[in-house]
N, C-alpha and C positions, 0 to 999 in steps of 0.2 A: 214745394208745389207738387201735388200728386198728378199723375197722368190724367185722372178723371177731370181735373179742374183746368187743364191746359187748353188754350185756344190755338188756332193755326199759327199765330205769331210765335208762340212759345215752342210749338213743334218745329217750325222752320229754324228757330234759333238753336234748338237741340240738334237738328239735322246739320246745320252749318258747323256747329262745334264738332260733331262726329266726323264730318268730311275733313275738317281742319286737323283732327287728331289722327286721321287715317283709318278710323274704324269702319267708315263707309266710303265706298268708291263710287264715282260717277262716270258713266259712259254717255257721251253725247254723240249722236249721229248727226253731224253737222249738215250733211246733204239733205236730210229730212227737215232739219230745223231752219233751212233757208226759205222760210215761209214769210209771207208778207206780215202775218200777225205775230211772228216770233219776236219777243222782246230782246233777243240777243243777236238777231240778224240785222245788219245795217246796209242798206243799198249803197250808201256812200263808200263802203269798203270795196265793193266791186267796181264802182264807177271810177275810182281813182286809178285802178289798174287798166280799165278800158280806155280811159282818156290818155293814160301814159302810153299804151300800145299804139293807139291811133296817132298820137303826136310823134312818136318815134318813127312810125311808117311815113308820115307826112314829111318829117325832117329828112329822112333818107331819100325820099322821092325828090324833094325840092333841092337837096344838096347835089344830087347827081343828074337831075332832069331825066331820069330813066324810071318809068313806071315799074319795070321789073324789079329794080332794087327796092322800091317802096313796097312791092308785094312780098319780096323776100323778108324785109324788115317786119312787115305785118305778121307773117308766118312765124318768124323768130320770136316776136313779142307774144304771140298766142302760146307758143311752146313754153316760153318763160313763165307766162301766167299759170298754165296748167302744171308746170314743174315746181314753181315756187309761190306764185301769187295766191293760188287757191288755199294752200296750207297756211299762208299768212292770214287770210280771211278767217279760216277755221280757228287759228290760235286766238285771234281777236274775239271770236264768238265764245270760246272757252273762257277767256279772261273776263268777258262781260258776265258770263254765268256766275263765276266765282266772286267777282267784285261787286256786282250790282244785283243780280237776280236773287241770289241767296240772302239778300238783305231786304228784299221787297216781296212781301207775301202775295200781293196782287200780281206782280210780274211773274213770280214763280208759278202761281196757279194758272196764269195764262199760258206759260210755257208748258206746263204739265198737260194741258188739253191737246197739245200737239204730239205726234209720235216722234220719238227720238231721244228721250231721256230715260236712262236706266240707273237705278240705285242698286248697289250690291254690298253685301256685308262679307266678312271674312269667311263665313261658312258657305259661301256660294249662293246664298239666297238673293234673289233679284226682285226688283219691283220696277216694272216698265210703264211708262206713260203711254197713252191715257187710260189704259184698261185696268190698272191696279191702283190701289189707294196709298199714296205716299204717307198720309197721316197714320194709317194702320201700320205701315212698315216702320215708321219712326217709333211708334208706341211699342211694337213687338220686338224690334231689332236693336233699337238704340236705348230706349228708356227701360226696357226689361232687364238690361244688364246692370241697372242700378246707377247709371250715370246721370248726373244732374245737367240740365240744359245750360 
């Protein structure tokens, strides 16, 4: 198949292979990609942490009958979320990108319209969403090397 006859599905398949081989790197700005329209951001990931923190604080308050202990538990839970929980959410987003979004052209295009995705090759050339064209990047940087998708 020649690059001139390739459609977006073929280009995404070539990009997925290049990422898998390590020829292309991906940087995800998860803070920017925590958008309602993002196919890799799931509100449920955050909700489970929020519910856990609130339940922990309520448990501490009920166990001691002291609102101050409940408040301390709430603060500790929030610190734990920002220290560990947020990175867990970001890991899930990155896994969703590699497991699902790179296999679904529609989801990848939807994600590409948001800011926060950057493709990089070994030479330092970068292609950032949404201002640059990922299809041209794949044609110029992946398929120009002679690799088949």
